[in-house]
Each structure stands twice: as structure tokens, then as C-alpha cells.
N, C-alpha and C positions, 0 to 999 in steps of 0.2 A: 658284291664281290664274296662274300662269305658263302654262299649258296654252294658253288663248286668245292670249296675247302670242306665243307661239312659234307657232300657227298662221298668226297675221298676218303674222309675219315669213316665215315659209315662202312664204306668199302674196307676198309683196312679193318676195322671191327668185327666183320661178318667172318672173317676167315677162320678157321679153327686153329687151334695150337698146334695141332699135329702138321697144318698144312703150311709149306713155306712158299714164298712169293720165287717165281724164278725171275730172270732178269728181263724178259718181255713185259711182265707184268709188272716190272718195276719201271721200265720204260715207259709203259702206258699211264701209270700213277703220275710222273713227272710231266709228261707229255699234256696230258689233262690239265694238271694246274696250270701250265706255263701257259698253254692255248686259253686257258680263261682269262689271264691275266693281262697278256699282250694285244696290243692293236690290230698286228696282223697274224694272225694265227696259222697262215699257211708258211712262215717262216721259222716255225719251230721245228727244231731236228734235234732228236734224241737217239745216242746211241751208246752200246757197251763195248767197252775195252776193259778185256780179262788181263790181270798179270798174274804171277805167281801166286801173290798172297791175298789180294784185293780185286773187287770188281770196281770200274770206275765209268760211270754214267757221267758223258758228255752231254751239254745241252748247250745248243745254238740257237739263239734269236738274233733278230734284227739288230742293228745298233741302236736303234731308236727305242726300243722296247728293252734294251739292258738295265735301265733304271728300273721299269716295270718288275721286272723279276728279281733282280737284288734286294730292291726296297730300301727303305731309310738305314743306314745302318746295318744293313745285310740281314734284315730281319726277316724278309721272306725268303731268301735264300737259306738261312738258319731252319727256318720253319719246314722247308723243303727236305733239307738234311735230316730233320730231326722224324719226319716220315718215313724216310727212307732207312733209317736207323732202327725204327719201331718195326717195321716190315721185315728187316732183316735179323729180327733178334735173336731167333734160333738157328742162322744159318752161319758157317763156320768162318766164311769170309765177309771182312767188311766191306761197305760202299762207301765210295766216295763220290761226291755230286761236284763236276767241275761247270761252269757256266762260263763259256765263251762268246 
């Protein structure tokens, strides 16, 4: 299961420091990771909700796959949040990942 994560890290590293990710690229990053983890990739939905100060990425998966996306002690979810924070480092708006 490391291969998809390594591919996404390579994708994040290939970006110039002057190039910012927009919300659709961040959605695709989270969708790619989640679909690689779950048993039912068709049940993965990612959408962005923008508030005044932050962007909220909502990840929805089937209830049977919730444990795979969250991981033990939330390690997988925290890793996805770390990738989002790294991708939005230069952006003024913080990104929050909510898993439903």
C-alpha cells in the first residue's frame, strides 16, 4: 500500500514553490489516497466547502471503509492532513480535512 502514497508525495514534490495547489488538485490528492486505501473506491466522495477563513475538504467513504481511512489512532487521517498542510503551505487559507 505504500506505492500510492509515494506517488502522491512525488506529485507534491514536483510542484514549484511558486505554484500553489487549487482546491480541485487538493481534492484529487485526497481522492487518490482514499481510493487506494478502501475496498470500495466508487464510494469515495471528496468536495470542498469554503468558509470565510478556511477551506474545508470533506471526505466521505462507505461505513465499512471508515477504519481504513482513519487508521489506528488516526495515523492515516493525520498523514493525509499533513499532506494537505504541506501542499497549502504558501496559501493564506488553511485547509481542514473532515472525514464523514
